[in-house]
Backbone as CSV, one residue per row, in Angstrom:
resi,resn,N_x,N_y,N_z,CA_x,CA_y,CA_z,C_x,C_y,C_z
1,MET,13.201,9.192,-9.539,11.635,9.627,-8.950,11.536,9.637,-7.423
2,LEU,11.968,10.521,-6.680,11.978,10.461,-5.282,10.675,11.321,-4.703
3,LYS,9.756,11.389,-5.395,8.493,12.027,-4.723,7.107,10.823,-5.295
4,ASN,6.712,10.613,-4.238,5.418,10.193,-4.426,4.237,10.686,-4.961
5,SER,4.138,10.808,-6.024,2.875,11.777,-6.519,1.358,11.413,-6.259
6,VAL,1.382,10.023,-6.146,-0.193,9.975,-5.337,-0.243,10.241,-4.202
7,LYS,0.614,10.210,-3.122,0.251,10.725,-1.754,0.319,12.224,-2.110
8,ALA,0.956,13.160,-2.730,0.839,14.416,-3.038,-0.323,14.781,-3.585
9,MET,-1.348,13.980,-4.233,-2.443,14.327,-4.794,-3.641,13.921,-3.913
10,LEU,-3.319,12.988,-2.929,-4.349,12.855,-1.981,-4.168,13.835,-0.940
11,SER,-2.935,14.347,-0.899,-2.812,15.138,0.683,-3.381,16.452,0.228
12,ALA,-3.332,16.893,-1.489,-4.334,18.016,-1.886,-5.673,17.576,-1.993
13,GLY,-6.086,16.661,-1.784,-7.573,16.591,-1.699,-7.901,16.225,-3.194
14,ARG,-7.035,15.403,-3.997,-7.193,15.319,-5.598,-7.590,13.484,-5.549
15,PRO,-8.316,13.137,-6.234,-8.224,11.670,-6.403,-7.229,11.023,-7.310
16,ALA,-6.911,9.853,-7.128,-6.036,9.357,-7.571,-6.564,7.846,-7.831
17,PHE,-6.280,7.852,-9.327,-6.873,6.400,-10.139,-5.718,5.428,-10.367
18,GLY,-6.463,4.451,-9.983,-5.064,3.447,-10.729,-5.738,1.944,-10.769
19,VAL,-4.931,0.956,-10.970,-5.574,-0.679,-11.441,-4.681,-1.688,-10.672
20,PHE,-5.442,-2.795,-10.219,-4.643,-3.860,-9.544,-4.160,-4.604,-10.754
21,VAL,-2.944,-5.147,-10.578,-2.170,-5.796,-11.593,-1.775,-7.415,-11.045
22,GLY,-2.426,-8.225,-11.409,-2.301,-9.394,-11.160,-1.182,-10.590,-12.002
23,THR,-0.548,-9.714,-12.906,0.460,-10.349,-14.163,1.879,-10.120,-13.728
24,SER,2.569,-10.909,-13.925,4.195,-10.764,-13.948,4.498,-9.598,-15.623
25,ASP,3.638,-9.853,-16.208,4.257,-9.330,-17.540,4.098,-7.660,-17.501
26,PRO,5.615,-6.871,-17.893,5.372,-5.629,-17.637,4.731,-4.856,-18.620
27,ARG,4.361,-5.693,-19.813,3.552,-4.845,-20.803,2.519,-4.377,-20.043
28,TRP,1.623,-5.128,-19.024,0.467,-4.541,-18.660,0.641,-3.176,-17.603
29,VAL,1.786,-3.059,-17.007,2.235,-2.151,-16.196,2.556,-0.922,-17.491
30,GLU,3.209,-1.196,-18.490,3.160,-0.321,-19.443,2.104,0.068,-19.826
31,MET,0.894,-0.721,-20.526,-0.299,0.025,-20.816,-0.998,0.697,-19.980
32,CYS,-0.620,0.514,-18.378,-1.756,1.492,-17.439,-0.916,2.801,-17.402
33,GLY,0.141,2.609,-17.909,1.172,4.075,-17.773,0.480,4.986,-18.900
34,ARG,0.730,3.966,-20.006,0.112,4.907,-21.556,-1.213,5.334,-21.585
35,ALA,-2.183,4.436,-20.803,-3.563,5.045,-20.681,-3.587,6.156,-19.483
36,GLY,-2.738,6.565,-18.658,-2.638,7.554,-18.140,-3.347,7.472,-16.247
37,PHE,-2.946,6.235,-15.953,-3.366,5.860,-14.821,-2.262,6.668,-13.911
38,ASP,-3.028,6.550,-12.733,-2.201,7.463,-11.523,-0.992,6.653,-10.693
39,TYR,-1.565,5.180,-10.936,-0.675,4.221,-9.895,-1.147,2.740,-10.443
40,VAL,-0.326,1.901,-10.247,-0.533,0.713,-10.141,-0.386,0.039,-9.077
41,LEU,-1.052,-1.146,-8.516,-1.218,-1.610,-7.447,-0.937,-3.301,-7.561
42,LEU,0.344,-3.870,-7.282,0.731,-5.270,-7.709,0.275,-6.026,-6.432
43,ASP,-0.645,-7.025,-6.858,-1.377,-7.793,-6.127,-0.561,-9.003,-5.465
44,ALA,0.245,-8.804,-4.970,1.358,-10.381,-4.182,0.333,-10.903,-3.172
45,GLU,-0.773,-10.659,-2.636,-1.600,-11.480,-1.566,-1.806,-12.700,-2.273
46,HIS,-2.742,-12.507,-3.879,-3.352,-13.652,-4.397,-2.613,-13.911,-5.591
47,TYR,-1.722,-13.387,-6.112,-1.078,-13.853,-7.296,0.671,-14.001,-6.594
48,PRO,1.346,-14.847,-7.327,2.441,-15.505,-7.032,3.663,-15.035,-7.447
49,PHE,3.810,-13.682,-7.255,4.776,-12.553,-7.591,6.082,-13.253,-6.646
50,THR,7.356,-13.170,-7.808,8.403,-13.015,-6.913,8.809,-11.747,-6.470
51,LEU,9.896,-11.305,-5.643,10.389,-10.104,-5.516,11.279,-9.601,-6.908
52,ARG,11.599,-10.817,-7.599,12.188,-10.169,-8.654,11.379,-9.459,-9.990
53,GLU,10.160,-10.439,-9.667,9.227,-9.835,-10.604,8.495,-8.617,-10.246
54,ILE,8.496,-8.440,-8.950,7.828,-7.068,-8.649,9.101,-5.925,-9.019
55,GLU,10.196,-6.365,-8.635,11.142,-5.178,-9.153,11.229,-4.875,-10.834
56,ASN,10.883,-5.762,-11.459,10.880,-5.581,-12.890,9.639,-4.856,-13.146
57,LEU,8.362,-4.909,-12.743,7.164,-4.357,-12.729,7.440,-2.927,-12.346
58,VAL,8.101,-2.551,-10.959,8.073,-1.439,-10.864,9.298,-0.710,-11.908
59,ARG,9.934,-1.215,-12.623,10.762,-0.758,-13.606,9.877,-0.075,-14.689
60,ALA,8.777,-0.980,-15.039,8.110,-0.584,-15.966,7.408,0.616,-15.500
61,ALA,7.092,0.813,-14.564,5.878,1.836,-13.896,6.950,3.180,-14.044
62,GLU,7.960,2.717,-13.753,9.034,4.312,-13.696,9.321,4.997,-14.838
63,LEU,9.063,4.225,-15.946,9.110,4.414,-17.218,8.115,5.731,-17.462
64,PHE,7.196,5.606,-16.810,5.792,6.755,-16.690,5.799,7.686,-15.562
65,ASP,6.717,7.822,-14.582,6.626,8.268,-13.697,5.539,7.880,-12.633
66,MET,4.956,6.592,-12.862,3.838,6.467,-11.946,4.440,5.633,-10.757
67,PRO,3.776,5.815,-9.926,4.297,4.862,-8.761,3.420,3.365,-8.610
68,ALA,4.085,2.736,-8.116,3.808,1.233,-8.025,3.852,0.888,-6.628
69,PHE,2.827,0.360,-6.118,2.260,0.171,-4.811,2.204,-1.392,-4.655
70,ALA,2.163,-2.619,-3.588,2.221,-3.625,-3.903,1.102,-4.117,-2.550
71,ARG,0.384,-5.308,-2.954,-0.695,-5.790,-2.028,0.057,-7.038,-1.085
72,VAL,0.795,-6.753,0.191,1.745,-7.859,0.433,0.813,-8.964,0.633
73,ALA,1.466,-10.393,1.066,0.746,-11.702,1.236,0.368,-11.533,2.778
74,ALA,1.167,-10.951,3.425,0.650,-10.878,4.798,1.531,-9.619,5.737
75,ASN,0.849,-9.493,7.019,1.233,-8.494,7.677,2.288,-8.924,8.534
76,ARG,3.515,-9.037,8.092,4.831,-9.569,8.300,5.839,-8.551,8.090
77,PRO,6.836,-8.115,9.185,7.878,-7.141,8.766,8.660,-8.071,7.674
78,GLU,8.886,-9.039,7.432,10.356,-9.179,6.463,9.781,-9.344,4.911
79,ILE,8.376,-9.595,4.889,7.497,-9.307,3.725,7.582,-7.914,3.714
80,ILE,7.271,-7.179,4.146,6.974,-5.453,3.863,8.308,-5.153,3.533
81,ARG,9.546,-5.340,4.228,10.503,-4.804,3.912,11.046,-5.108,3.063
82,GLN,11.297,-6.464,2.676,11.678,-6.734,1.100,10.912,-6.153,-0.196
83,THR,9.719,-6.051,0.029,8.821,-5.471,-1.086,9.056,-3.980,-1.082
84,LEU,9.394,-3.371,-0.127,9.556,-1.833,-0.175,11.126,-2.001,-0.624
85,ASP,11.995,-2.807,-0.206,13.452,-2.594,-0.837,13.405,-2.641,-2.433
86,VAL,12.718,-3.518,-3.026,12.808,-3.890,-4.696,12.178,-2.363,-4.962
87,GLY,11.617,-1.689,-4.657,11.073,-0.260,-5.559,9.811,0.360,-5.442
88,VAL,8.710,-0.752,-4.671,7.746,0.164,-4.670,7.377,1.245,-3.560
89,TRP,6.625,2.145,-3.861,6.498,3.274,-3.078,5.356,3.112,-1.927
90,GLY,4.884,2.114,-1.871,3.948,1.587,-0.595,3.569,0.407,-0.587
91,VAL,2.850,0.059,0.528,2.343,-1.310,0.849,0.840,-1.163,0.933
92,MET,-0.127,-2.064,0.711,-1.215,-2.452,1.033,-1.285,-3.626,1.787
93,ILE,-2.145,-3.561,2.824,-1.641,-4.513,4.213,-3.008,-5.017,4.492
94,PRO,-3.053,-6.516,4.119,-4.309,-7.268,4.350,-4.523,-7.760,5.763
95,ARG,-5.953,-7.876,5.880,-6.570,-8.704,7.086,-6.092,-7.844,8.267
96,VAL,-5.903,-6.279,8.417,-6.004,-5.517,9.493,-6.936,-5.543,10.232
97,ARG,-6.827,-5.869,11.475,-8.213,-5.836,12.507,-7.921,-4.815,13.582
98,ASP,-6.895,-4.469,14.156,-7.129,-3.346,14.747,-5.688,-2.418,14.960
99,ARG,-5.822,-1.926,15.875,-4.455,-0.583,16.129,-3.086,-1.555,16.079
100,GLY,-3.004,-2.421,16.966,-1.949,-3.151,16.852,-1.561,-3.622,15.735
101,ASP,-2.245,-4.257,14.755,-1.722,-4.526,13.398,-1.319,-3.380,12.594
102,ALA,-2.133,-2.510,12.751,-1.669,-1.266,11.830,-0.343,-0.758,12.324
103,GLU,-0.094,-0.618,13.772,1.233,-0.389,14.337,2.330,-0.829,14.060
104,ALA,1.842,-2.273,13.709,3.048,-3.294,13.229,3.512,-3.098,11.995
105,ALA,2.388,-2.834,10.980,2.765,-2.427,9.685,3.424,-1.176,9.564
106,VAL,3.089,-0.041,10.182,3.560,0.870,9.984,5.488,0.776,10.723
107,GLN,5.502,0.107,11.684,6.951,-0.113,12.064,7.831,-0.598,11.105
108,ALA,7.213,-1.903,10.382,7.998,-2.572,9.264,8.176,-1.549,8.231
109,ALA,7.763,-0.694,7.924,7.863,0.427,6.603,8.384,1.591,6.705
110,LYS,8.340,1.979,7.860,9.140,3.466,8.070,10.869,2.785,9.098
111,TYR,11.624,3.812,8.480,12.878,3.847,8.779,12.766,4.677,10.682
112,ALA,13.880,4.198,11.481,13.937,5.137,12.508,13.846,6.522,12.365
113,PRO,13.303,7.253,13.342,12.821,7.065,14.553,11.231,6.716,14.448
114,ARG,10.548,6.586,13.047,9.413,6.175,13.301,9.270,4.995,13.094
115,GLY,9.813,3.979,12.717,9.972,2.692,12.691,11.030,2.092,12.922
116,ASP,10.769,0.522,12.644,12.305,-0.264,12.566,12.866,-0.737,11.407
117,ARG,12.468,-0.451,10.301,12.900,-0.959,9.043,14.123,-1.042,8.983
118,GLY,14.699,-2.117,8.467,16.227,-2.519,8.218,17.041,-1.112,7.592
119,ALA,18.242,-0.564,7.914,18.956,0.524,7.229,19.604,-0.015,5.861
120,GLN,19.116,0.468,4.929,19.451,0.338,3.828,19.015,1.056,2.341
121,VAL,20.242,1.597,1.692,19.905,2.513,0.376,19.063,1.723,-0.484
122,THR,18.075,1.664,-0.812,17.268,0.738,-1.650,17.602,1.254,-3.050
123,ARG,16.745,0.334,-4.109,17.204,0.807,-5.488,16.541,1.969,-6.070
124,LEU,15.324,2.511,-5.311,15.005,3.933,-5.178,15.938,4.626,-5.279
125,ALA,16.904,4.860,-4.419,17.363,5.705,-4.075,19.137,5.424,-4.834
126,GLY,18.990,4.609,-5.552,20.107,4.400,-6.690,20.965,3.054,-5.810
127,SER,20.712,2.473,-5.135,21.568,1.433,-4.275,22.590,2.110,-3.841
128,GLY,22.867,2.821,-3.421,24.379,3.720,-3.101,25.025,4.089,-3.954
129,THR,24.560,4.393,-5.475,25.330,4.785,-6.434,25.447,6.314,-6.782
130,THR,24.737,6.859,-5.953,24.351,8.224,-6.001,25.075,9.188,-4.881
131,SER,24.682,10.113,-4.650,25.345,11.282,-3.611,24.198,11.073,-2.551
132,LEU,23.311,10.539,-2.758,22.111,10.594,-1.560,22.694,9.632,-0.696
133,GLY,22.800,10.034,0.610,23.055,9.133,1.659,22.040,8.653,2.565
134,PHE,22.507,7.475,3.329,21.221,7.159,3.862,20.292,8.075,4.836
135,GLY,21.182,8.729,5.632,20.119,9.578,6.216,19.053,10.437,5.516
136,ASP,19.573,10.860,3.889,18.889,11.717,3.442,17.495,10.609,2.943
137,TRP,17.979,9.434,2.604,17.336,8.478,1.838,15.838,8.216,2.882
138,ALA,16.536,7.946,4.294,15.874,7.657,5.077,14.523,8.850,5.503
139,ARG,14.698,10.023,5.660,13.758,10.923,5.683,12.989,11.114,4.635
140,ILE,13.298,10.845,3.060,12.625,10.935,2.216,11.397,9.608,2.068
141,SER,12.094,8.557,2.163,11.371,7.701,2.435,10.069,7.628,3.366
142,ASN,10.721,7.922,4.681,9.415,7.956,5.605,8.745,8.858,5.278
143,ASP,8.783,9.870,4.564,7.732,10.937,4.333,6.972,10.261,2.872
144,GLU,7.705,9.671,2.204,6.942,9.495,0.803,5.968,8.238,0.748
145,THR,6.625,7.034,1.570,6.175,5.812,1.441,4.801,5.364,2.042
146,MET,3.993,4.865,1.321,2.422,5.092,1.785,2.107,3.626,2.307
147,VAL,1.485,3.598,3.573,0.759,2.218,4.226,-0.699,2.329,4.281
148,ILE,-1.100,1.581,3.542,-2.234,1.420,3.400,-3.165,0.058,3.683
149,ILE,-3.911,0.277,4.379,-4.684,-0.516,5.478,-5.860,-1.517,4.649
150,GLN,-6.267,-2.377,4.729,-7.146,-3.395,3.945,-8.175,-3.758,4.992
151,ILE,-9.480,-2.849,4.668,-10.516,-3.120,6.074,-11.543,-4.589,5.633
152,GLU,-11.253,-5.538,6.103,-11.906,-6.954,5.559,-12.860,-7.692,6.470
153,THR,-12.833,-7.296,7.436,-13.811,-7.585,8.622,-14.550,-6.842,9.587
154,ARG,-15.677,-7.744,10.234,-16.344,-6.803,11.097,-15.452,-5.979,11.990
155,GLU,-14.481,-6.565,12.862,-13.466,-6.444,13.960,-12.846,-5.204,13.206
156,ALA,-12.491,-5.225,11.799,-12.099,-3.964,11.321,-12.622,-3.032,11.337
157,VAL,-13.859,-2.854,10.647,-14.825,-1.927,10.703,-14.868,-1.560,11.981
158,GLU,-15.184,-1.839,12.903,-15.671,-1.687,14.227,-14.461,-0.566,14.648
159,ASN,-13.015,-1.082,14.396,-11.693,-0.203,15.264,-11.273,0.579,14.009
160,LEU,-12.084,1.048,12.819,-11.595,1.535,12.030,-10.791,3.159,12.459
161,ALA,-11.749,3.891,13.238,-11.118,4.862,13.963,-9.971,4.621,14.425
162,GLU,-9.774,3.982,15.221,-8.397,3.715,16.043,-7.274,3.332,14.778
163,ILE,-7.654,2.595,14.184,-6.808,2.209,13.034,-6.299,3.190,12.147
164,MET,-7.000,4.240,11.485,-6.868,5.495,11.042,-6.361,6.151,11.955
165,SER,-6.227,6.323,13.123,-5.564,7.287,13.932,-4.208,6.890,14.340
166,VAL,-3.371,6.029,13.837,-2.367,5.438,13.912,-1.136,6.430,12.982
167,PRO,-0.278,6.975,13.521,0.838,7.895,12.701,1.371,6.804,11.517
168,GLY,1.158,7.709,10.386,1.834,6.591,9.545,0.983,5.989,8.611
169,VAL,-0.409,5.578,8.843,-1.170,5.223,8.119,-1.658,6.092,7.119
170,ASP,-1.712,5.788,6.083,-1.985,6.579,4.852,-3.577,6.719,4.558
171,ALA,-4.021,5.517,4.238,-5.307,5.467,3.676,-5.794,3.796,3.982
172,PHE,-6.945,3.630,3.564,-7.530,2.355,3.573,-8.137,1.863,2.610
173,GLU,-8.316,0.537,2.193,-9.068,0.099,1.278,-9.910,-1.060,1.689
174,LEU,-11.229,-1.018,1.182,-12.126,-1.834,1.903,-12.522,-3.276,0.718
175,GLY,-12.147,-3.992,1.650,-12.191,-5.482,0.782,-13.761,-6.123,1.008
176,ARG,-14.417,-5.720,0.008,-16.032,-5.872,0.038,-16.336,-7.557,0.096
177,LEU,-15.682,-8.335,-0.590,-16.322,-9.752,-0.562,-15.592,-10.648,0.947
178,ASP,-14.107,-10.183,1.154,-14.221,-10.714,2.324,-14.873,-10.225,3.489
179,LEU,-15.277,-8.868,3.567,-16.236,-7.934,4.644,-17.389,-8.988,4.561
180,ALA,-18.171,-9.142,3.273,-19.307,-10.008,3.397,-19.197,-11.442,3.891
181,GLN,-17.754,-12.072,3.826,-17.547,-13.296,4.166,-17.901,-13.242,5.945
182,SER,-16.972,-12.031,6.577,-16.752,-11.832,7.725,-18.180,-11.768,8.480
183,LEU,-18.978,-10.931,7.883,-20.282,-10.734,8.268,-21.556,-11.865,8.080
184,GLY,-21.177,-12.575,7.697,-21.795,-13.680,7.432,-22.912,-13.920,6.264
185,PHE,-22.219,-13.172,5.092,-22.920,-13.184,3.792,-22.036,-13.534,2.979
186,PRO,-21.378,-14.896,2.664,-20.242,-15.225,1.811,-20.869,-14.822,0.589
187,GLY,-20.070,-14.364,-0.488,-20.472,-13.986,-1.879,-21.430,-12.842,-2.128
188,ARG,-21.822,-12.239,-0.950,-22.871,-11.481,-1.262,-22.542,-9.934,-0.538
189,GLY,-21.300,-9.130,-1.718,-20.897,-8.161,-1.561,-22.076,-7.003,-1.520
190,ASP,-22.901,-7.418,-2.050,-24.135,-6.153,-2.341,-25.374,-6.227,-1.316
191,HIS,-24.998,-7.372,-0.377,-26.201,-7.659,0.987,-26.009,-6.113,1.479
192,PRO,-27.707,-5.542,2.067,-27.706,-4.434,2.856,-26.931,-4.153,3.971
193,THR,-26.593,-5.624,4.700,-25.610,-5.362,5.571,-24.095,-5.008,5.874
194,VAL,-23.718,-5.510,4.102,-22.303,-5.305,3.648,-22.479,-3.787,3.251
195,ARG,-23.223,-3.402,2.683,-23.246,-2.020,2.065,-23.430,-0.862,3.207
196,ASP,-24.175,-1.421,4.265,-24.125,-0.457,5.589,-22.731,-0.350,6.130
197,ALA,-22.165,-1.214,6.220,-20.894,-1.490,6.718,-19.861,-0.632,5.891
198,ALA,-20.099,-1.023,4.665,-18.937,-0.194,3.638,-19.492,1.665,3.600
199,ARG,-20.521,1.658,3.749,-20.956,3.424,4.073,-20.438,4.037,5.244
200,SER,-20.585,2.921,6.375,-20.339,3.307,7.617,-18.642,3.671,7.392
201,ALA,-17.801,2.627,6.786,-16.319,2.834,6.962,-16.324,4.514,5.880
202,ALA,-16.763,4.242,4.845,-16.657,5.639,4.148,-16.742,6.905,4.603
203,SER,-17.735,7.024,5.467,-17.972,7.998,6.133,-16.998,8.760,7.043
204,LEU,-15.763,7.841,7.622,-15.096,8.137,8.490,-14.668,9.488,8.564
205,GLN,-14.532,10.252,9.551,-13.894,11.339,9.623,-12.345,11.153,10.462
206,ARG,-11.538,11.231,9.771,-10.159,11.100,9.951,-9.980,11.789,11.461
207,PRO,-9.469,10.998,12.517,-8.916,11.843,13.571,-7.998,13.020,13.575
């Protein structure tokens, strides 16, 4: 599976529907595939996934040609690279506040010349057992791997236009409960101020 179907859907203006998964039991991913979801997102920020567990969950998703993404624990290059190497088709980056944070995430997720991800033919490309050479894999990976930014703070909302103008950033996800805390209304994701900030973010026209 060397094509990210979710990225293709979004590029065509079609919505994609998926599920956050917080368990290492592959049966949950299989159920999502059988239910017809377009993707699963493995939540490695709030649940104690190991890399091996993520790898096995990705294998379950591949049975249904369903891309698996992962929300990583932090915007750190070694975490992003290792998570991508075990087979996810994209990463969600928490706590992004400004353009610099977004640029760092893209740098870690993309091979040269678009980033500085370490040169390795990963398991998605057959781990070196197919005729797909590294040059071909780097090009495919750079085109198909998604970088999803999480918007969770007042600063991130204010900087959203700059964040989304970073080449290689594909989408953003609004973390409303964290945003509520940042705006001074902990636990109140339905507060009018939080709703207004969310609407402002959702109305952004990408540069």
